[in-house]
C-alpha positions in Angstrom: -47.8 -11.4 31.4 -43.9 -11.0 31.9 -41.6 -11.9 29.0 -40.3 -15.0 30.6 -43.8 -16.4 31.2 -44.8 -15.6 27.7 -41.5 -17.3 26.7 -42.3 -20.2 28.3 -45.9 -20.7 27.1 -46.6 -23.1 24.2 -49.4 -20.9 22.4 -48.6 -17.3 23.4 -44.9 -17.2 22.2 -44.5 -15.1 18.9 -40.6 -14.0 19.3 -39.7 -11.2 16.8 -35.8 -10.9 16.3 -34.5 -7.3 16.5 -30.9 -6.5 15.3 -29.1 -3.2 15.9 -25.7 -2.2 14.5 -23.9 1.0 15.8 -21.0 2.7 14.4 -20.3 5.9 16.1 -23.6 7.8 15.8 -24.9 5.9 12.8 -27.2 3.1 13.7 -28.7 0.3 11.7 -31.8 -1.5 13.0 -33.3 -4.6 11.4 -35.7 -7.3 12.1 -36.1 -10.7 10.8 -39.8 -10.3 10.8 -41.8 -10.3 7.5 -42.7 -6.5 7.9 -41.1 -3.2 9.7 -41.6 -3.1 13.4 -41.9 0.1 15.5 -40.4 -0.5 19.0 -39.6 2.1 21.5 -39.8 4.7 18.9 -37.6 3.4 16.4 -38.1 1.7 13.3 -36.7 -1.7 12.5 -36.9 -2.7 8.8 -37.6 -6.3 7.8 -34.4 -8.0 6.5 -33.8 -11.8 5.4 -31.8 -12.2 8.5 -31.3 -14.9 11.3 -29.3 -15.4 14.5 -28.4 -18.7 15.8 -30.6 -19.9 18.8 -29.1 -18.4 22.1 -29.6 -20.4 25.0 -29.3 -19.0 28.6 -26.2 -20.2 30.4 -23.2 -18.9 32.4 -21.2 -18.9 29.0 -23.8 -16.9 27.1 -21.5 -14.0 27.4 -18.4 -15.7 25.9 -20.1 -17.1 23.3 -19.3 -15.9 19.5 -22.5 -15.5 17.1 -22.9 -15.5 13.6 -25.8 -13.7 12.0 -27.0 -14.6 8.4 -27.9 -12.2 5.9 -28.1 -11.1 2.3 -25.2 -9.3 0.4 -28.1 -6.5 -0.2 -28.5 -5.7 3.4 -27.7 -1.8 3.8 -25.4 -2.8 6.6 -23.2 -5.3 4.7 -22.8 -2.9 1.7 -19.9 -1.2 3.7 -17.8 -4.5 3.6 -17.8 -4.9 -0.1 -14.5 -2.6 -0.2 -13.2 -4.1 3.0 -13.4 -4.0 6.7 -14.5 -0.8 8.3 -11.6 1.0 10.3 -13.5 1.5 13.6 -15.4 -0.9 15.7 -18.9 -1.8 15.0 -21.1 -2.8 18.0 -24.2 -5.4 17.7 -27.1 -6.0 19.8 -29.5 -8.7 19.5 -33.1 -8.0 21.0 -36.3 -9.9 21.2 -40.0 -9.5 21.9 -43.1 -11.4 21.7 -45.9 -10.2 19.2 -48.5 -11.2 21.4 -47.0 -9.2 24.6 -49.0 -5.9 24.6 -46.6 -4.2 26.6 -43.9 -4.9 24.1 -41.3 -6.1 26.6 -38.0 -5.9 24.7 -35.0 -7.7 26.1 -31.4 -7.8 25.0 -30.4 -11.2 24.5 -26.7 -10.8 23.3 -24.3 -7.8 22.8 -20.9 -7.7 21.1 -18.9 -6.2 18.3 -18.8 -7.2 14.6 -15.4 -8.9 13.8 -15.8 -9.5 10.0 -18.3 -10.4 7.2 -17.9 -13.4 5.0 -19.7 -13.5 1.7 -20.9 -16.8 0.2 -22.8 -15.8 -3.2 -25.9 -14.1 -2.5 -25.7 -14.7 1.3 -23.3 -13.6 4.1 -22.1 -14.2 7.6 -21.8 -11.4 9.8 -19.6 -12.8 12.4 -19.8 -11.3 16.0 -17.7 -11.5 19.1 -19.0 -10.8 22.5 -17.6 -7.9 24.7 -16.0 -10.1 27.3 -13.5 -11.6 24.6 -11.2 -8.5 24.5 -10.6 -8.7 28.2 -8.9 -12.3 27.8 -6.3 -10.9 25.1 -2.9 -10.5 26.0 -2.0 -6.5 25.5 0.8 -5.0 24.1 3.9 -4.4 26.6 6.3 -1.2 26.3 9.6 -2.3 24.9 13.1 -1.0 25.8 13.7 0.1 22.0 15.3 3.3 20.5 12.4 3.9 18.4 9.4 5.6 19.9 6.5 3.2 21.2 3.7 6.1 21.4 0.3 6.1 19.0 0.8 9.0 16.9 -1.8 11.5 18.2 -2.6 9.3 21.0 -2.3 10.2 24.7 1.3 9.7 25.4 2.3 11.4 22.2 0.5 14.5 22.9 -0.3 15.7 19.5 -3.7 17.1 18.5 -4.3 15.6 15.0 -6.3 18.7 13.7 -3.2 20.7 14.1 -1.8 18.5 11.1 -5.0 18.0 9.2 -5.0 18.8 5.6 -8.3 19.2 3.9 -8.1 18.0 0.4 -10.8 18.0 -2.8 -9.9 14.9 -4.8 -9.0 15.3 -8.5 -8.5 11.9 -9.2 -8.9 8.2 -7.5 -8.4 4.7 -9.0 -9.4 2.8 -6.2 -6.6 2.5 -4.0 -5.1 5.7 -5.0 -6.0 9.3 -4.3 -5.0 12.3 -6.0 -5.3 16.1 -4.7 -3.6 19.4 -5.3 -3.0 19.8 -1.4 -1.6 16.6 -1.1 1.0 17.6 -3.6 1.8 20.8 -1.5 3.7 18.5 0.8 7.1 16.7 0.2 7.2 12.9 -0.9 6.9 10.8 1.8 5.2 13.4 4.3 2.0 11.4 4.7 3.5 7.9 4.8 2.0 6.0 7.7 -0.4 8.6 8.1 -4.3 8.1 6.9 -6.9 9.2 4.8 -10.5 10.2 6.4 -13.7 10.5 4.4 -17.6 10.6 5.0 -19.4 7.4 3.8 -23.2 7.4 4.0 -23.4 9.9 7.0 -20.4 8.3 9.1 -16.5 8.6 8.7 -14.3 6.0 7.5 -10.5 5.6 7.0 -7.6 4.0 5.5 -3.9 3.8 6.1 -1.6 5.7 3.7 1.2 3.1 2.5 3.1 5.8 0.4 2.9 9.3 -0.7 4.6 10.7 -4.0 3.6 14.0 -5.4 -0.1 14.7 -5.1 -1.2 10.9 -5.1 -1.1 8.7 -2.0 -1.7 5.1 -1.8 -3.9 3.2 0.4 -3.8 0.0 2.2 -7.3 -0.8 0.9 -9.8 0.3 -2.0 -12.3 3.2 -1.7 -15.5 2.5 -3.9 -17.4 5.7 -2.8 -14.9 8.3 -3.5 -15.3 10.7 -6.5 -13.4 13.6 -8.1 -14.6 16.9 -6.3 -15.1 15.0 -3.0 -13.6 16.7 0.2 -11.4 14.4 2.3 -9.0 14.9 5.3 -5.3 13.7 5.1 -3.0 13.1 8.4 0.7 12.5 8.2 2.1 9.5 9.6 5.4 9.2 12.1 8.6 7.3 11.6 8.7 7.1 15.1 12.2 8.1 15.3 14.0 11.5 16.8 14.4 13.3 13.6 10.6 13.0 12.9 9.6 13.6 16.2 11.8 17.0 16.2 11.6 18.3 12.9 8.0 17.0 11.6 6.3 17.5 14.5 8.2 19.4 17.1 7.3 17.1 19.9 10.9 16.0 20.9 9.9 16.3 24.6 7.3 13.6 24.2 9.7 11.1 22.8 9.1 7.7 24.1 11.9 5.8 22.6 15.8 5.3 24.1 17.6 6.5 21.0 21.2 5.8 23.0 20.4 2.4 23.6 23.6 0.3 22.8 23.0 -2.4 20.5 25.9 -4.6 22.7 23.6 -4.5 25.9 22.5 -7.9 27.1 19.1 -8.7 27.8 18.7 -9.2 31.3 15.7 -11.6 30.6 17.4 -13.4 27.6 19.0 -16.2 29.5 22.5 -15.1 28.9 25.0 -15.0 32.2 25.0 -11.5 33.2 28.3 -12.2 35.5 
């Protein structure tokens, strides 16, 4: 019997929800059932989770979804110290226990936007993939500063050429200290980022300031200890001095440094002549 026929029956329907969260190569798999489920060669561990009723409609791909869970959920734990730095994809699937063929159907795909804690419970808020297509993207401006993303395609720099591997000598949550960081002058890592391994996947934090052997981050880190290895990358001031002297990348500078401050914006409403 097909999935649709089972879904429509009054007695044979025994829906089982499956949740799959993907962060890079790391995947969490859960089921709202009261026992672990082996589906498609993958084990989905039982968790106290619930997704809202998702009805088939033309707008199903546009609808945000909130998954209810507990703060003890292994996936949620990473949000205690702040939102992860990279995108986490989520897929909600369903099959029927009475279905011998175990026909698994994906009923919703998207990405996690944030997690809101409510005592012992939490809401995992997700948005569909299609919502990003409706957002207004940034436009390149006519400006003296370079608009290129450091280590991005237009910048052309390879971040590994500037990577500094350091061993943590002290950490206080939002600061990290290492001898390798002190080897660079103050401010060298300002605007850059720190990267480290967390339970099998990498995470990062933006560096707000760098003084001596200590960098201050834009969020706390709860899983770094003395002796751990981290990677530190310098930031860029997006000006000609940093581009030329710090990165030797002046040929890829994307700003207009000789732009006059007295120039009139032709789109600003002022009469040109």
